[in-house]
C-alpha positions as CSV (number, residue, x, y, z in Angstrom):
1,M,0.0,0.0,0.0
2,K,1.1,3.6,-0.6
3,I,0.7,6.6,1.7
4,E,-1.5,8.9,-0.3
5,S,0.6,12.0,-0.1
6,Q,4.4,12.7,0.1
7,V,5.9,13.0,3.5
8,S,9.2,14.8,3.9
9,G,9.5,14.7,0.1
10,Y,9.3,10.9,0.0
11,D,6.8,8.6,-1.7
12,I,6.1,5.9,0.9
13,D,5.2,2.4,-0.3
14,V,4.6,-0.3,2.2
15,M,5.7,-3.1,-0.2
16,I,5.2,-6.0,2.3
17,I,2.9,-5.7,5.3
18,G,3.9,-7.7,8.3
19,Y,1.6,-10.2,10.1
20,P,0.8,-10.1,13.8
21,G,1.0,-13.8,14.7
22,K,3.0,-16.9,15.6
23,T,2.8,-20.5,14.6
24,V,1.6,-23.1,17.0
25,C,4.1,-25.8,16.2
26,H,6.9,-24.1,14.3
27,G,8.1,-21.1,16.3
28,G,7.9,-17.5,15.1
29,L,6.5,-16.7,11.6
30,G,8.9,-13.8,11.0
31,W,6.6,-12.1,8.5
32,S,7.7,-8.5,8.9
33,T,7.0,-5.2,7.2
34,I,9.2,-3.8,4.4
35,V,8.9,-0.2,3.3
36,L,10.2,1.5,0.2
37,L,11.0,5.2,0.2
38,R,11.7,7.3,-2.9
39,G,12.7,10.9,-2.8
40,H,15.6,13.4,-2.5
41,G,17.4,11.4,-5.2
42,R,17.4,8.3,-2.9
43,V,15.8,4.9,-2.9
44,A,15.6,3.5,0.6
45,M,14.4,0.4,2.3
46,L,13.1,0.3,5.9
47,D,14.1,-3.1,7.1
48,T,14.7,-6.0,4.7
49,G,12.9,-9.1,6.0
50,G,14.1,-12.6,6.4
51,M,15.4,-15.1,3.9
52,G,12.0,-16.5,3.0
53,V,10.8,-13.1,1.6
54,R,13.9,-12.4,-0.5
55,R,12.6,-13.5,-3.9
56,Y,9.2,-11.9,-3.3
57,M,10.9,-8.6,-2.2
58,I,12.9,-8.5,-5.4
59,E,9.8,-9.2,-7.4
60,K,8.0,-6.3,-5.6
61,L,10.9,-4.0,-6.5
62,E,10.8,-5.1,-10.2
63,Q,7.1,-4.4,-10.3
64,R,8.1,-0.8,-9.4
65,G,10.7,-0.6,-12.1
66,L,13.6,-1.1,-9.7
67,Q,16.5,-3.6,-9.2
68,P,18.2,-4.2,-5.9
69,E,21.2,-2.2,-7.3
70,D,18.9,0.9,-7.4
71,V,18.6,1.0,-3.6
72,T,20.8,3.7,-2.1
73,D,20.0,3.3,1.6
74,V,18.8,0.6,4.0
75,L,17.5,1.7,7.4
76,L,17.4,-1.2,9.9
77,S,15.3,-1.1,13.0
78,H,17.0,-3.9,14.9
79,A,19.2,-6.9,14.5
80,H,16.7,-9.8,14.5
81,H,16.7,-12.2,11.5
82,D,13.3,-11.3,10.2
83,H,14.3,-7.7,9.7
84,I,18.0,-7.7,8.9
85,M,19.0,-10.7,6.8
86,N,18.5,-9.3,3.4
87,W,20.9,-6.4,3.9
88,T,23.2,-8.6,1.8
89,T,20.8,-8.1,-1.2
90,F,21.7,-4.3,-0.9
91,Q,25.3,-4.7,0.1
92,H,26.3,-1.8,-2.1
93,A,23.9,0.6,-0.3
94,R,24.5,2.7,2.8
95,I,23.3,0.5,5.6
96,V,22.1,2.2,8.8
97,I,21.7,0.4,12.1
98,G,21.7,1.8,15.7
99,R,25.2,1.9,17.2
100,E,24.1,0.4,20.5
101,E,22.0,-2.2,18.7
102,L,24.9,-3.4,16.6
103,A,27.2,-3.5,19.7
104,W,24.6,-5.6,21.6
105,A,23.9,-7.9,18.7
106,S,27.6,-8.6,18.1
107,K,27.9,-10.0,21.7
108,E,24.8,-12.2,21.6
109,P,25.6,-16.0,22.0
110,W,25.7,-17.8,18.7
111,G,23.0,-20.2,17.9
112,R,20.7,-19.3,20.8
113,T,18.8,-16.1,19.9
114,P,16.9,-14.5,17.0
115,V,20.1,-12.6,16.0
116,P,21.6,-14.0,12.8
117,E,25.1,-14.0,14.0
118,L,27.0,-14.4,10.7
119,H,25.0,-11.5,9.1
120,V,25.8,-9.3,12.2
121,R,29.5,-10.3,12.1
122,E,29.8,-9.2,8.4
123,L,27.8,-6.0,9.0
124,Q,30.1,-4.9,11.8
125,G,33.0,-4.2,9.4
126,W,31.1,-3.6,6.2
127,K,32.4,-0.6,4.3
128,T,29.0,1.0,3.7
129,M,27.6,0.4,7.2
130,H,26.7,3.5,9.3
131,A,26.1,3.2,13.0
132,A,23.4,5.7,14.0
133,V,22.9,7.4,17.3
134,E,19.8,8.8,19.0
135,G,18.2,11.7,17.3
136,E,20.4,11.6,14.2
137,E,19.1,12.7,10.8
138,V,19.9,9.5,8.9
139,M,18.4,10.8,5.6
140,P,16.9,14.2,4.7
141,G,13.9,14.6,6.9
142,I,14.2,11.2,8.6
143,T,15.5,10.9,12.2
144,A,16.3,7.8,14.2
145,H,15.2,7.4,17.8
146,M,16.1,4.7,20.3
147,M,13.1,2.8,21.6
148,P,14.4,-0.2,23.6
149,G,12.5,-3.2,25.0
150,H,12.3,-5.6,22.1
151,T,16.0,-5.2,21.8
152,P,18.3,-2.9,23.8
153,G,19.2,-0.6,20.9
154,H,16.1,-0.8,18.8
155,M,15.6,2.3,16.5
156,I,12.4,3.7,15.1
157,Y,12.4,6.1,12.2
158,L,10.4,9.3,12.1
159,L,9.5,11.1,8.8
160,K,8.4,14.6,9.7
161,G,6.0,16.0,7.1
162,K,4.3,19.3,6.5
163,D,0.8,18.1,7.5
164,F,1.5,14.8,9.3
165,D,4.3,12.5,10.3
166,V,5.0,8.8,9.6
167,I,6.5,6.7,12.3
168,Y,8.1,3.4,11.4
169,T,8.1,1.5,14.7
170,G,9.7,-1.8,13.6
171,D,9.2,-4.2,16.5
172,A,9.4,-1.6,19.3
173,V,5.6,-1.9,19.0
174,K,4.8,-4.7,16.6
175,N,1.1,-4.6,16.2
176,R,-2.3,-3.0,17.2
177,A,-2.8,-5.3,20.2
178,E,0.5,-4.1,21.7
179,F,-0.5,-0.5,21.2
180,L,-3.9,-1.0,22.8
181,C,-2.8,-3.0,25.9
182,G,0.4,-1.2,26.5
183,R,2.4,-4.4,26.8
184,T,4.6,-6.3,24.3
185,D,5.5,-9.8,23.5
186,M,9.2,-10.7,23.2
187,T,10.9,-8.2,25.5
188,Y,14.0,-8.3,27.7
189,D,12.2,-6.0,30.2
190,P,8.4,-5.5,30.3
191,A,8.7,-2.1,32.1
192,V,11.2,-0.8,29.4
193,S,8.9,-2.0,26.6
194,S,5.8,-0.4,28.3
195,A,7.7,2.9,28.5
196,T,8.5,2.6,24.8
197,V,4.9,1.9,23.9
198,A,3.9,5.1,25.8
199,A,6.6,7.1,24.1
200,I,5.5,6.0,20.7
201,W,1.9,6.7,21.6
202,A,2.9,10.3,22.5
203,L,4.6,10.7,19.1
204,W,1.5,9.3,17.4
205,R,-0.9,11.7,19.1
206,K,1.4,14.7,18.7
207,R,-0.1,15.7,15.4
208,P,-3.5,14.9,13.8
209,G,-3.2,12.6,10.9
210,N,0.0,10.9,12.0
211,I,0.5,7.4,10.7
212,V,2.2,4.5,12.4
213,I,3.8,1.6,10.4
214,P,4.4,-1.3,12.7
215,G,6.8,-4.2,12.1
216,H,4.2,-6.9,12.1
217,D,0.8,-5.3,11.2
218,I,-1.1,-3.0,8.8
219,P,-0.3,0.7,8.9
220,M,-2.6,2.7,11.1
221,A,-4.0,6.2,11.8
222,L,-6.0,7.4,14.8
223,K,-9.7,7.9,14.5
224,D,-11.4,9.2,17.7
225,G,-8.2,8.3,19.5
226,Q,-8.2,4.6,18.5
227,P,-5.9,2.9,15.9
228,Q,-7.6,2.3,12.6
229,Y,-6.2,0.1,9.9
230,L,-5.4,1.9,6.6
231,A,-5.7,-1.3,4.4
232,K,-7.5,-4.6,4.3
233,R,-5.8,-7.6,5.7
234,E,-4.9,-10.1,2.9
235,D,-2.9,-12.9,4.4
236,A,-3.1,-16.5,3.4
237,I,-1.0,-19.6,2.8
238,K,-1.3,-22.4,0.2
239,A,-0.9,-26.0,1.2
240,W,-0.5,-29.3,-0.6
241,F,-3.2,-31.4,1.0
242,G,-4.2,-33.2,-2.2
243,D,-2.7,-36.0,-4.3
244,D,-0.6,-33.9,-6.7
245,I,1.3,-30.7,-6.8
246,D,-1.3,-29.0,-9.0
247,T,-3.9,-29.2,-6.2
248,M,-3.4,-26.6,-3.5
249,T,-5.7,-25.5,-0.6
250,T,-5.7,-21.8,0.3
251,L,-6.0,-21.0,4.0
252,E,-6.9,-17.4,4.8
253,L,-5.2,-16.1,7.9
254,S,-7.6,-13.3,8.9
255,V,-10.7,-12.8,10.9
256,R,-13.9,-12.0,9.0
């Protein structure tokens, strides 16, 4: 989905909308949001998804007349596998990640956490990597802000527009349910995460019309003080339950 008007001189295109759920028997889904920004002579990605979305992400770029080599900047919210792994698809681009996040991720024990250790190891010394700090303008009109809880150095990105702002929360607040209850799933400290939820709420309410793009849900705006989705949920999987590979069953993953 596209944001209807430019913000900070950027066209905002939510190429892949994340999903607010887990599997029952196979761990986390890792279906996360990927945003494309175009403006100021730049082509930028907000997060890059996990390995499973790589081909689909490239197809989405091609549908927009772009190749991975056209991307100039990658802004990463945090160092979990479902948001960071495809930075290697854009290895030529300027890759931004929080300084404290990268320092934390590089010390996580291998093979035990959602941090893809080999990707983080390579990113540490990568020639185009930029370690951002709190409040830094990482691109024209876009500032990075530390919002810990999901991870210690998690960054959100704020696009300040003339009429309204767009806040990319990543997994600092992953979905509508977390916004409404003020608590989050997957946090190293519930109190820290709740403070982050409150801080992002304050940014959201600061200007009428502000839009939030979460890491695992549909973009939202406020209506009468409550989060309202800006698109229809269209999530499904196809499964081979029949007798040949040409017969597939579509299972919708939404509530009617």
